[in-house]
C-alpha positions in Angstrom: 74.0 90.2 91.7 74.0 90.8 95.5 74.8 94.4 96.0 74.9 94.3 99.8 74.2 92.1 102.9 72.6 93.5 106.0 72.0 91.5 109.2 73.3 90.4 112.6 76.8 89.0 112.9 76.5 85.4 114.0 80.2 84.5 113.9 83.6 85.9 112.8 86.4 83.7 111.5 89.9 84.2 110.3 88.8 85.1 106.7 85.0 85.4 106.8 82.0 86.5 108.7 78.6 84.8 109.1 75.7 87.2 108.8 72.3 86.0 109.9 69.4 87.3 107.8 65.9 85.9 107.3 66.7 82.6 109.1 69.8 82.0 107.0 73.4 82.3 107.9 75.4 83.7 105.0 79.1 83.3 105.0 80.9 86.4 103.5 84.6 86.4 102.8 86.2 89.7 103.9 89.5 91.5 104.4 90.9 91.8 107.9 89.9 95.5 108.2 86.3 94.6 107.6 86.4 91.6 110.0 87.8 93.8 112.7 84.6 95.9 112.6 82.3 92.9 112.8 81.1 92.1 116.3 79.0 89.1 117.1 75.5 90.1 118.0 75.6 93.4 116.3 74.1 94.5 113.0 76.4 94.9 110.0 75.9 96.1 106.4 78.5 94.9 103.9 78.9 95.9 100.2 79.3 92.7 98.4 80.5 91.0 95.2 79.6 87.5 94.1 82.4 85.4 92.5 81.5 82.1 90.9 84.5 79.8 90.3 84.1 76.1 89.2 80.4 76.3 90.0 81.2 77.2 93.6 79.8 80.7 94.5 81.6 82.8 97.1 80.4 86.1 98.5 83.0 88.8 99.3 82.0 91.8 101.5 83.6 95.1 102.5 82.7 98.0 104.8 84.3 100.5 102.4 83.1 101.3 98.9 86.7 101.9 97.7 87.7 98.4 98.9 85.0 96.8 96.9 85.9 98.8 93.8 89.6 97.8 94.2 88.6 94.2 94.7 86.8 94.2 91.4 89.7 95.9 89.6 92.2 93.4 91.1 90.2 90.5 89.7 90.7 92.0 86.2 94.5 91.6 86.6 95.9 88.5 84.9 96.8 85.8 87.4 94.9 87.4 90.4 92.0 85.4 91.8 89.6 86.4 94.6 91.8 84.8 97.4 94.9 86.8 96.4 92.9 90.0 95.9 91.5 89.6 99.4 94.9 89.0 100.8 96.2 92.2 99.2 93.3 94.2 100.6 93.9 92.6 104.0 97.6 93.6 104.0 97.4 97.0 102.4 95.0 99.9 102.7 93.1 101.2 99.7 95.1 104.5 99.7 98.4 102.7 99.4 97.3 100.4 96.6 96.0 103.4 94.6 99.1 105.4 95.3 101.3 102.6 94.0 99.3 102.3 90.8 99.2 106.1 90.1 102.9 106.6 90.8 104.0 103.4 89.0 105.6 102.1 92.2 105.1 98.3 92.4 107.6 98.1 95.3 104.8 99.4 97.6 102.7 96.2 96.9 105.3 93.5 97.4 104.8 93.3 101.2 101.4 91.7 100.6 101.5 87.9 100.9 101.7 86.1 97.5 102.7 89.3 95.7 106.2 89.1 94.2 107.9 91.7 92.0 106.3 90.4 88.8 102.8 90.3 90.2 103.2 93.8 91.7 104.4 95.1 88.3 101.5 93.5 86.5 99.0 95.1 89.0 100.5 98.6 88.4 100.7 98.1 84.6 97.2 96.7 84.1 95.4 99.1 86.5 97.1 102.3 85.3 94.5 104.5 83.8 91.7 102.2 84.8 90.9 103.5 88.3 87.7 105.4 88.9 87.7 109.1 89.7 86.7 108.2 93.2 89.7 106.0 93.7 92.0 108.6 92.2 90.6 111.2 94.6 91.3 108.9 97.5 95.0 108.9 96.6 95.0 112.7 96.1 93.5 113.2 99.5 96.4 111.1 100.9 99.0 113.4 99.3 99.8 111.0 96.4 101.2 112.6 93.3 99.6 111.1 90.2 102.2 110.6 87.5 105.1 111.0 89.9 108.1 108.7 89.4 108.8 107.7 93.0 105.6 108.4 94.9 107.6 109.3 98.1 109.2 112.5 99.2 112.9 113.0 99.5 112.7 112.5 103.3 110.8 109.3 102.8 113.3 108.0 100.2 116.1 108.7 102.7 114.2 106.8 105.4 113.7 103.9 103.0 117.4 103.8 102.1 118.4 103.8 105.8 116.0 101.0 106.6 117.1 98.9 103.6 120.7 99.3 104.9 119.5 97.7 108.1 118.5 94.6 106.2 114.7 95.0 106.0 112.8 93.9 102.8 112.1 96.7 100.3 108.4 96.0 99.9 107.9 95.9 103.7 109.9 99.1 104.2 108.2 101.0 101.4 104.8 100.0 102.7 105.5 101.1 106.2 107.1 104.4 105.2 104.3 105.2 102.7 101.7 104.7 105.4 103.6 106.9 107.8 103.9 109.7 105.2 100.2 109.5 104.5 99.5 110.2 108.2 102.3 112.8 108.7 103.5 114.3 105.3 105.8 116.8 107.0 107.9 114.3 109.0 111.6 114.4 108.5 113.6 111.3 107.6 114.7 110.7 111.2 111.1 110.7 112.5 110.0 108.3 109.7 112.9 105.9 110.5 112.1 105.9 114.2 108.3 105.3 113.6 109.0 102.6 110.9 111.4 100.7 113.2 108.7 100.6 115.8 106.3 99.0 113.3 108.8 96.6 111.7 110.2 95.1 114.9 
């Protein structure tokens, strides 16, 4: 088991980073948020998880502990492999994923590539009650309401309804609004709609 990798960034690709350590260039698959923090020539320390599929080992790395924890949990969901788990973590932040699971709201997950309604429902169903205390605390810090039915305030739901009426996809809309609410919980529906439109265009 490789718990972490520490070395100098040799190259950054679309889905991976090459870390130079001890004369070896180690390719580490990583989500976009981690790749954005990797700068060629600078040192980096990534928490990692080794996945072996069909005798082909691949190393996955993350800057944040909660992303690594969610990656491992997602791999336990039926039908989700490392590539899809990484795509989900590249598209959605950890707080949003945990919020969706705690609130039983799969609609928040459907904006991730490769995640349809059934896959999102399976993620919520299979991870419910299996998240660590640290991940639950992450959602609580972001104003999530564990056990709540909708996971969004009345103002947020009004904003979602208005955006859906304009023809935007539900998963895309709910993701944008949920992220905005996490940053500014007191925003009225009008403010949320305006900010969401700026993101969705």
